[in-house]
C-alpha positions as CSV (number, residue, x, y, z in Angstrom):
1,M,59.2,-13.6,9.1
2,S,59.6,-13.7,12.8
3,L,57.6,-10.5,13.1
4,S,54.7,-12.1,11.2
5,L,54.7,-15.0,13.6
6,V,54.6,-12.7,16.6
7,E,51.6,-10.8,15.1
8,A,49.8,-14.1,14.4
9,A,50.4,-15.3,17.9
10,A,49.0,-12.0,19.2
11,K,45.9,-12.3,17.1
12,L,45.3,-16.0,18.2
13,S,45.8,-14.8,21.8
14,S,43.1,-12.1,21.4
15,I,40.7,-14.6,19.8
16,F,41.1,-17.0,22.7
17,E,40.6,-14.2,25.1
18,A,37.4,-13.1,23.4
19,M,36.1,-16.7,23.5
20,A,36.9,-16.9,27.1
21,I,35.1,-13.7,27.8
22,N,32.1,-14.4,25.6
23,K,31.6,-18.0,26.8
24,M,28.9,-19.8,24.8
25,V,26.1,-21.4,26.9
26,P,22.7,-22.9,26.4
27,S,19.9,-20.2,26.3
28,C,17.5,-19.9,29.2
29,W,14.8,-21.0,26.7
30,M,16.6,-24.3,26.3
31,H,16.3,-24.9,30.0
32,R,12.7,-23.7,30.1
33,L,11.5,-25.9,27.1
34,T,13.5,-28.8,28.4
35,A,11.6,-28.7,31.6
36,H,8.3,-28.3,29.8
37,F,8.8,-31.2,27.5
38,N,10.8,-33.3,29.8
39,Q,13.4,-33.9,27.0
40,N,15.8,-31.9,24.7
41,P,13.6,-29.6,22.7
42,S,16.3,-29.3,19.9
43,N,15.1,-32.7,18.6
44,L,11.4,-31.9,18.6
45,P,9.5,-31.0,15.4
46,V,8.2,-27.5,14.8
47,V,5.3,-26.7,12.4
48,E,4.9,-23.2,11.2
49,A,1.9,-21.3,9.8
50,E,1.6,-17.8,8.4
51,F,-1.6,-15.6,8.5
52,P,-2.2,-12.1,7.1
53,R,-2.0,-9.3,9.7
54,F,-5.6,-8.5,9.6
55,L,-6.4,-11.9,11.2
56,H,-4.4,-11.0,14.3
57,P,-7.4,-10.4,16.5
58,C,-9.2,-13.5,15.2
59,I,-6.0,-15.6,16.0
60,Q,-5.9,-14.1,19.5
61,I,-9.6,-14.9,20.1
62,A,-9.0,-18.5,18.8
63,I,-6.0,-19.1,21.0
64,D,-7.7,-17.8,24.1
65,H,-10.8,-19.9,23.4
66,Y,-8.7,-23.1,22.9
67,L,-6.6,-22.5,26.0
68,S,-9.7,-21.8,28.1
69,E,-10.8,-25.4,27.8
70,A,-10.8,-27.2,31.1
71,S,-8.3,-29.8,29.9
72,C,-5.7,-27.1,29.1
73,R,-3.0,-25.8,31.5
74,A,-1.2,-22.9,29.9
75,E,1.4,-20.2,30.7
76,L,2.2,-17.2,28.5
77,V,5.9,-16.2,28.5
78,G,7.3,-13.1,27.1
79,V,10.4,-13.0,24.8
80,G,12.7,-10.3,26.2
81,V,15.1,-9.9,23.2
82,T,14.1,-9.0,19.7
83,G,16.4,-8.7,16.6
84,Y,17.2,-11.9,14.8
85,R,15.6,-14.1,17.5
86,S,12.2,-14.3,16.2
87,S,11.5,-18.1,16.1
88,L,11.7,-21.0,18.4
89,N,14.9,-22.3,16.9
90,D,16.5,-18.9,17.4
91,L,15.5,-19.0,21.0
92,L,17.2,-22.4,21.4
93,D,20.5,-21.4,19.9
94,T,23.5,-21.3,22.2
95,V,24.4,-17.9,23.1
96,S,27.1,-15.9,24.8
97,V,26.8,-15.2,28.4
98,D,26.1,-11.5,27.7
99,D,23.6,-12.2,25.0
100,N,21.1,-14.6,26.4
101,P,17.5,-14.2,25.0
102,A,16.0,-14.0,28.4
103,E,12.2,-14.2,29.2
104,G,10.7,-10.8,29.6
105,P,7.3,-9.0,29.7
106,V,4.8,-10.2,27.1
107,K,4.6,-7.6,24.3
108,Y,1.0,-6.6,23.3
109,L,-0.4,-4.6,20.5
110,S,-3.6,-2.7,20.5
111,V,-5.7,-3.5,17.4
112,E,-8.8,-1.7,16.4
113,V,-11.9,-3.8,16.0
114,N,-15.6,-3.2,15.4
115,D,-17.3,-0.1,16.9
116,D,-13.9,1.6,17.2
117,A,-13.1,-0.7,20.1
118,Q,-9.5,-1.7,20.9
119,M,-8.3,-5.2,21.5
120,S,-5.0,-6.3,23.0
121,C,-3.2,-9.0,21.0
122,V,0.0,-10.7,21.8
123,E,2.7,-9.3,19.4
124,R,5.6,-11.6,20.7
125,G,5.2,-14.3,23.2
126,V,5.4,-18.1,23.8
127,Y,2.5,-20.2,25.2
128,L,3.6,-23.3,27.1
129,F,0.6,-25.5,27.6
130,S,-0.6,-29.1,27.7
131,H,-3.6,-30.6,26.3
132,D,-4.8,-34.2,27.2
133,D,-1.4,-34.7,28.9
134,K,0.4,-33.7,25.7
135,A,2.9,-30.8,26.0
136,L,3.0,-28.1,23.3
137,A,4.6,-24.7,22.8
138,L,3.1,-22.1,20.7
139,A,5.2,-19.1,19.6
140,L,3.5,-16.0,18.1
141,F,5.5,-13.4,16.3
142,R,4.1,-10.4,14.4
143,R,6.3,-9.7,11.4
144,E,5.2,-9.0,7.8
145,H,2.7,-11.8,8.6
146,I,1.5,-13.3,11.9
147,V,3.8,-16.3,12.3
148,L,2.7,-19.2,14.5
149,E,5.2,-21.9,15.4
150,V,4.0,-25.1,17.2
151,M,6.4,-27.4,18.9
152,A,5.2,-30.8,20.1
153,G,6.5,-34.3,20.9
154,E,5.2,-35.4,17.5
155,R,4.6,-33.6,14.3
156,A,1.1,-35.0,14.0
157,I,0.2,-33.4,17.4
158,A,1.4,-29.9,16.2
159,E,-0.5,-30.3,12.9
160,E,-3.7,-31.3,14.7
161,F,-3.4,-28.3,17.0
162,L,-3.0,-25.9,14.1
163,S,-5.9,-27.6,12.2
164,R,-8.2,-27.0,15.2
165,L,-6.9,-23.5,15.6
166,R,-7.7,-22.7,11.9
167,V,-11.3,-23.9,12.5
168,L,-11.7,-21.7,15.5
169,I,-10.2,-18.7,13.7
170,D,-12.9,-19.0,11.0
171,K,-15.7,-19.9,13.4
172,L,-15.0,-17.0,15.8
173,S,-14.0,-14.5,13.3
174,I,-14.8,-10.9,14.3
175,Y,-15.4,-10.0,10.7
176,R,-18.2,-12.5,9.9
177,G,-21.5,-10.9,9.2
178,H,-20.2,-7.3,9.1
179,V,-19.6,-4.7,6.3
180,L,-15.9,-4.3,5.7
181,S,-13.4,-2.6,3.5
182,L,-9.6,-2.8,3.1
183,S,-7.6,0.1,4.5
184,D,-4.7,1.5,2.5
185,S,-1.6,0.1,4.0
186,E,1.4,-2.0,2.9
187,N,-0.1,-5.0,4.7
188,F,-3.7,-4.1,4.3
189,G,-6.0,-3.9,7.2
190,I,-9.8,-4.1,7.8
191,K,-12.2,-1.3,8.5
192,F,-15.7,-1.8,9.8
193,H,-18.6,0.2,8.4
194,K,-22.1,0.8,9.7
195,L,-24.6,1.4,6.8
196,S,-28.0,2.7,7.8
197,P,-30.8,0.3,6.6
198,L,-32.6,1.3,3.5
199,D,-36.3,0.2,2.9
200,Q,-37.9,-0.5,-0.5
201,D,-39.7,2.8,-0.4
202,S,-36.4,4.7,-0.7
203,I,-35.7,3.0,-4.1
204,V,-37.4,4.5,-7.1
205,L,-37.0,2.4,-10.2
206,P,-39.1,1.4,-13.2
207,A,-41.7,-1.3,-12.4
208,G,-40.3,-4.7,-12.1
209,L,-36.6,-3.7,-12.2
210,L,-36.0,-4.0,-8.4
211,E,-37.8,-7.3,-8.4
212,R,-35.4,-8.6,-11.1
213,I,-32.4,-7.6,-9.0
214,E,-33.8,-9.1,-5.8
215,R,-34.6,-12.3,-7.6
216,H,-31.0,-12.9,-8.6
217,A,-29.5,-11.8,-5.3
218,V,-32.0,-12.2,-2.4
219,D,-34.3,-15.0,-3.7
220,F,-31.2,-16.9,-5.0
221,A,-29.8,-16.8,-1.4
222,K,-33.1,-18.1,0.0
223,H,-33.0,-21.2,-2.2
224,K,-29.3,-21.9,-2.4
225,D,-29.6,-25.3,-0.8
226,H,-32.0,-26.5,-3.4
227,L,-29.8,-25.1,-6.2
228,L,-26.6,-26.7,-4.7
229,E,-28.3,-30.1,-4.4
230,A,-29.2,-29.8,-8.2
231,G,-25.6,-29.3,-9.0
232,F,-25.7,-25.5,-9.7
233,P,-22.8,-23.3,-8.5
234,L,-23.6,-20.7,-5.7
235,K,-21.1,-18.1,-6.9
236,R,-22.8,-15.5,-9.1
237,G,-22.3,-11.9,-10.3
238,I,-24.6,-8.9,-11.0
239,L,-23.5,-5.8,-13.0
240,L,-25.4,-2.6,-12.3
241,H,-24.7,0.0,-15.0
242,G,-26.0,3.3,-16.1
243,V,-25.1,7.0,-16.2
244,P,-24.0,8.7,-13.0
245,G,-26.6,9.5,-10.4
246,T,-29.3,7.0,-11.4
247,G,-29.2,5.1,-8.1
248,K,-26.7,2.2,-8.5
249,T,-25.1,2.7,-5.1
250,L,-28.4,3.2,-3.4
251,T,-29.6,0.0,-5.0
252,V,-26.5,-1.8,-3.6
253,R,-27.3,-0.5,-0.2
254,Y,-30.8,-1.8,-0.4
255,L,-29.5,-5.3,-1.4
256,L,-27.1,-5.1,1.6
257,T,-30.0,-4.4,3.9
258,K,-31.9,-7.4,2.5
259,L,-28.9,-9.6,2.9
260,S,-27.7,-8.2,6.2
261,N,-26.7,-11.6,7.6
262,R,-23.9,-12.0,5.0
263,T,-20.4,-10.6,5.3
264,T,-19.9,-7.7,2.8
265,I,-16.6,-6.5,1.5
266,L,-16.6,-3.1,-0.1
267,V,-13.9,-2.6,-2.7
268,H,-13.0,0.9,-4.0
269,G,-10.0,3.1,-4.4
270,H,-6.8,1.5,-3.0
271,G,-8.7,-1.7,-2.2
272,L,-8.8,-2.5,-6.0
273,R,-5.2,-3.4,-5.7
274,H,-6.0,-6.3,-3.3
275,I,-8.5,-8.3,-5.3
276,E,-6.8,-11.6,-4.5
277,Q,-6.9,-11.0,-0.8
278,V,-10.5,-9.7,-1.1
279,C,-11.6,-12.9,-2.7
280,D,-9.7,-15.0,-0.2
281,L,-11.5,-13.2,2.6
282,A,-14.9,-13.6,0.9
283,R,-14.3,-17.3,0.4
284,T,-13.3,-17.7,4.1
285,L,-16.3,-15.8,5.4
286,N,-18.9,-16.9,3.0
287,P,-21.8,-16.5,2.6
288,S,-20.5,-13.1,1.5
289,I,-20.9,-10.3,-0.9
290,V,-18.1,-8.5,-2.8
291,V,-19.1,-5.0,-3.8
292,I,-16.8,-3.5,-6.5
293,E,-17.8,0.1,-7.3
294,D,-16.6,1.7,-10.5
295,V,-15.2,-1.7,-11.7
296,D,-14.2,-0.1,-15.0
297,L,-11.2,1.4,-13.2
298,I,-9.6,-2.1,-13.2
299,A,-11.7,-3.9,-15.9
300,E,-11.3,-1.8,-19.0
301,D,-11.3,-3.7,-22.3
302,R,-7.7,-5.1,-22.8
303,K,-7.9,-3.9,-26.4
304,R,-8.1,-0.3,-25.2
305,T,-5.4,-0.4,-22.5
306,K,-2.2,-2.1,-21.4
307,S,-2.3,-5.3,-19.3
308,N,-3.9,-4.7,-16.0
309,P,-2.8,-7.1,-13.2
310,A,-5.8,-6.2,-11.1
311,L,-8.2,-7.3,-14.0
312,V,-6.3,-10.6,-14.4
313,D,-6.6,-11.2,-10.6
314,L,-10.4,-10.4,-10.7
315,L,-11.0,-12.9,-13.6
316,N,-8.9,-15.6,-12.1
317,Q,-10.5,-15.2,-8.6
318,M,-14.0,-15.3,-9.9
319,D,-13.2,-18.5,-11.8
320,G,-11.3,-20.0,-9.0
321,L,-14.1,-20.0,-6.4
322,A,-15.5,-23.4,-5.7
323,N,-19.1,-24.2,-6.8
324,D,-20.2,-24.3,-3.2
325,A,-18.6,-21.0,-2.3
326,D,-21.6,-18.7,-1.6
327,V,-20.1,-15.5,-2.9
328,L,-22.2,-12.8,-4.6
329,F,-20.3,-10.3,-6.7
330,V,-22.0,-6.9,-7.2
331,L,-20.2,-4.6,-9.6
332,T,-21.2,-1.1,-10.7
333,T,-20.0,1.1,-13.5
334,N,-21.0,4.2,-15.4
335,R,-19.2,2.9,-18.5
336,A,-20.4,-0.6,-19.3
337,E,-19.3,-0.1,-23.0
338,I,-15.6,-0.1,-22.1
339,L,-15.6,-3.2,-19.9
340,E,-13.5,-6.2,-20.7
341,P,-15.8,-8.7,-22.6
342,A,-14.3,-11.6,-20.7
343,L,-15.8,-10.1,-17.5
344,K,-19.2,-8.8,-18.7
345,S,-20.1,-11.4,-21.3
346,R,-19.3,-14.7,-19.6
347,P,-21.8,-16.5,-17.4
348,G,-20.1,-17.6,-14.1
349,R,-18.5,-14.2,-13.8
350,I,-21.3,-11.8,-14.5
351,D,-24.6,-13.7,-14.8
352,Q,-26.9,-10.6,-14.9
353,A,-26.2,-7.1,-16.4
354,I,-28.9,-4.7,-15.3
355,E,-29.2,-1.1,-16.6
356,I,-30.4,1.4,-14.0
357,P,-32.0,4.0,-16.3
358,L,-32.8,7.6,-16.0
359,P,-36.2,8.0,-14.3
360,D,-39.3,8.2,-16.5
361,E,-42.2,10.5,-15.8
362,Q,-43.8,8.3,-13.2
363,C,-40.4,7.7,-11.4
364,R,-39.7,11.4,-11.4
365,Q,-43.0,12.1,-9.7
366,R,-42.3,9.4,-7.1
367,L,-38.9,11.0,-6.5
368,F,-40.3,14.4,-5.8
369,E,-42.8,12.8,-3.4
370,L,-40.0,10.9,-1.7
371,Y,-37.7,13.9,-1.2
372,T,-40.5,16.3,-0.1
373,R,-42.3,13.9,2.3
374,K,-40.5,15.2,5.4
375,L,-40.8,18.9,4.4
376,H,-43.5,21.4,5.1
377,H,-44.6,22.2,1.5
378,R,-47.4,23.6,-0.6
379,I,-46.5,22.5,-4.1
380,E,-49.5,23.0,-6.4
381,H,-48.0,22.2,-9.8
382,L,-45.9,19.0,-9.3
383,D,-46.6,17.9,-12.9
384,K,-44.9,21.0,-14.2
385,H,-41.7,20.2,-12.3
386,V,-41.8,16.6,-13.3
387,E,-42.0,17.7,-17.0
388,Q,-39.1,20.2,-16.6
389,T,-36.8,17.6,-15.1
390,K,-37.0,15.2,-18.1
391,G,-33.5,13.7,-18.5
392,A,-32.7,14.4,-14.8
393,S,-31.2,11.7,-12.6
394,P,-32.5,10.9,-9.0
395,A,-29.4,12.6,-7.7
396,F,-30.3,15.8,-9.6
397,I,-33.9,15.8,-8.3
398,R,-32.7,15.2,-4.7
399,E,-30.3,18.2,-5.0
400,L,-32.9,20.3,-6.6
401,V,-35.3,19.7,-3.7
402,R,-32.5,20.4,-1.2
403,R,-31.8,23.7,-2.8
404,A,-35.4,24.6,-2.9
405,A,-35.7,23.7,0.8
406,L,-32.8,26.1,1.5
407,L,-34.5,28.9,-0.4
408,S,-37.7,28.4,1.5
409,A,-35.8,28.5,4.8
410,L,-34.2,31.8,3.7
411,D,-37.7,33.2,3.3
412,G,-38.4,32.4,6.9
413,T,-38.5,29.4,9.1
414,N,-42.2,28.9,8.8
415,T,-42.3,29.4,5.0
416,P,-43.4,26.2,3.3
417,L,-41.6,24.9,0.2
418,Q,-43.6,26.3,-2.8
419,D,-43.5,26.0,-6.5
420,R,-41.5,29.3,-6.8
421,H,-38.7,27.8,-4.7
422,L,-38.4,24.8,-7.0
423,E,-38.5,27.1,-10.1
424,A,-35.7,29.3,-8.6
425,A,-33.6,26.2,-7.7
426,L,-34.0,24.8,-11.2
427,K,-33.0,28.0,-12.8
428,E,-30.0,28.2,-10.6
429,A,-29.0,24.7,-11.6
430,L,-29.7,24.7,-15.3
431,V,-29.2,28.4,-16.3
432,D,-26.9,30.1,-13.8
433,G,-24.9,27.0,-13.0
434,G,-23.9,26.1,-16.5
435,R,-22.8,22.9,-18.0
436,L,-20.5,21.9,-15.2
437,T,-23.1,22.3,-12.5
438,K,-25.6,20.2,-14.5
439,S,-23.0,17.5,-15.0
440,L,-22.1,17.5,-11.3
441,M,-25.8,17.3,-10.2
442,G,-26.6,14.5,-12.6
443,F,-28.6,16.1,-15.4
444,H,-28.3,14.2,-18.6
445,P,-30.0,15.8,-21.7
446,K,-31.7,12.8,-23.1
447,D,-35.3,11.7,-23.3
448,S,-35.9,9.4,-20.5
449,D,-39.7,8.9,-21.0
C-alpha cells in the first residue's frame, strides 16, 4: 500500500512539473484583437459563412474592393500555425508557452482564372479593419469550403458586412458573362471556355426550324421584361433531339453566339454529377444558360432503370427556380424516346422539344456548298452527290468533303477538288469502310427527303 502511495505521489509530482514547464498563457492573438477592439474579444460575437471553393477568386476580389473604400483602414495578418487552429475562437484559446499560435506570413494560393491567368488569393489570414469607426476582424480559411468569420462589436454589424460582401461577390464575379464548365474534382472547380462565334450561314436546317429555336430562346430573352410583367416565368427549357451528327451541338453553339451576353454553363461527363451546384451557379449568375449534352445519360425513363439521384436533382432544380430566375435550359439527346416523361412532357421543365432531322435534298446541297466554299474545286455534277448521300447527316457530308479534299491534295497541290474525288471518298466510306465507318461518320440509311 505504501508503495502505491509513493507511485501516486511521483505521478502527481510529474504532472505539476509538466504544468510548470508548459505554462498556459493568453495567445498573441488575444493581445492583438484586444488592442484592435479595445475590449476583450472573447465576449464578441462571431458570424460565420461558408462558400464553395470555386468562389475563392470572387471572394478575394470582393474583399479587396470593400477594403479599398476611403473610409476603410485595414491590415492583413498571417496566421503562422495551422492544425486545429483554423478559426477565430481557436486563435483566442489560451496556449502553452511553447505552442503560441503566432502571427506569420500571409499564406496565398494561386488560382487559375480566365484566359489561363493566375490570381493570388489569401488561403489563411485575418483582416483587421475599421469601417465608419466600427472595428471588425475578418478571418479567411480555405478548408473543404471557403470559411469567412466576422468578429464585430455587435452581431448586426458583422451580419451587415457579410450581406454587403455577398452582394459584391455576385456583382464582381469573374464568371459572369463567360462560358464555363465544371472540372472533375472532389470539390469541383470552374473552367473557362472560348467558343468561336458561329453565324447563321453555318447552320443548315430545314426552312423555319432555326427560326422556331431562336423564337423560344433569343426572342424570349429580348422580351423577358414584358413577359415577367404579365406574370409569366422566365425559366424555360428546350430539348434538341435527333440521330447523331445532325447538328444539335452546332445549333447550340449558334444560340450561344446569339446570347453571348449571358453566362453559359456547359454540363457533360463528370459535371452531370453536380447538377445541384450547376443550378445554384446558374441562379446566382442569371441571366444564364445551362447546356446539358446527352441528357439521356442521367434522365433515362425511371421504368427502364434504377433510381438515378442526378435525375432527381435535375427535376427538383428545374422546379425550384424562382419565376424571375432568367435561366434557359438547353438539353440535347440522340435518344429522346428513352427520356423520363416527367422531364420531357412537362411544361416548366421542357417547354419546346425540337427534332433536328437528317438533311433533305435541299439541305444536302447547301451543305456541300458550305463545306466546299473555301476549297478550289471544279465540281460539275453536284446533284449526283446530293442524291448519293440521301440519309447522310451533316457530319457525314462534312467528313466526305474533307476526305475528298485530301485525295485532291494527294494528286498535287494545284489539283482542284473534282467529282472523281468525291466519288472515291464516298466509295471509301460506304463500301470499303463497312458498317462501322458509316456509323462513325453519321450515315443513317433512311429516306430523309
